[in-house]
KOLLO-247671 format. One line per 8 residues: number of its first residue (from 0); their letters; for each residue y, x, z negated of C-alpha. Coordinates in pm, whole numbers, plus 50000, padded with zeros to 5 digits. Layout:
BEGIN
NUM) a) Y:X:Z | ...
This chain:
BEGIN
0) xxxxxxxx) 93568:69967:37729 | 93577:70346:37713 | 93232:70360:37554 | 93082:70142:37824 | 93234:70359:38095 | 93114:70676:37924 | 92765:70527:37891 | 92749:70432:38260
8) xxxxxxxx) 92879:70771:38376 | 92633:70959:38155 | 92345:70738:38276 | 92429:70810:38640 | 92463:71183:38569 | 92127:71202:38391 | 91958:71002:38668 | 92090:71240:38934
16) xxxxxxxx) 91988:71540:38729 | 91632:71415:38681 | 91587:71325:39047 | 91697:71676:39152 | 91450:71833:38910 | 91165:71629:39058 | 91266:71727:39413 | 91270:72093:39314
24) xxxxxxxx) 90920:72071:39169 | 90793:71919:39493 | 90928:72215:39691 | 90751:72472:39474 | 90404:72314:39492 | 90156:72502:39704 | 90011:72353:40016 | 89640:72420:39974
32) xxxxxxxx) 89484:72248:40276 | 89586:72219:40638 | 89413:72070:40941 | 89538:72172:41285 | 89421:72106:41638 | 89424:72406:41872 | 89392:72365:42249 | 89212:72697:42299
40) xxxxxxxx) 88857:72576:42364 | 88556:72490:42154 | 88451:72666:41833 | 88151:72865:41952 | 87953:73097:41726 | 88254:73254:41555 | 88474:72946:41530 | 88560:72990:41162
48) xxxxxxxx) 88682:73344:41230 | 88883:73226:41531 | 89051:72960:41317 | 89162:73230:41073 | 89297:73436:41365 | 89514:73143:41477 | 89721:73196:41161 | 89784:73568:41226
56) xxxxxxxx) 90160:73513:41276 | 90183:73281:40977 | 90345:73393:40654 | 90049:73266:40450 | 89694:73357:40547 | 89405:73113:40497 | 89126:73208:40257 | 88864:72992:40426
64) xxxxxxxx) 88843:72794:40752 | 88595:72554:40909 | 88596:72486:41280 | 88501:72155:41443 | 88475:72113:41821 | 88631:71801:41969 | 88509:71617:42278 | 88797:71743:42487
72) xxxxxxxx) 88844:72120:42507 | 89017:72143:42168 | 88906:72239:41821 | 89002:72123:41476 | 89054:72388:41210 | 89041:72284:40843 | 89176:72575:40640 | 89220:72643:40269
80) xx) 89519:72848:40152 | 89479:72846:39770
């Protein structure tokens, strides 16, 4: 009876340990791509530059952005961070 209890307790402990390790790995992965809609008008000639400027207060700066004008007066910025 003691061996069965010890086996079950160790199984639960190892399962919890492994699930926490997987959660920790998910937090450290980089977020490489982000698409955001900005309500500040269409892209224009310098839309890619304007998309980069939208992230000026962000902790991480984008390396490359592409701007797409929407039908309403918004724009979609697809940016790469890696």
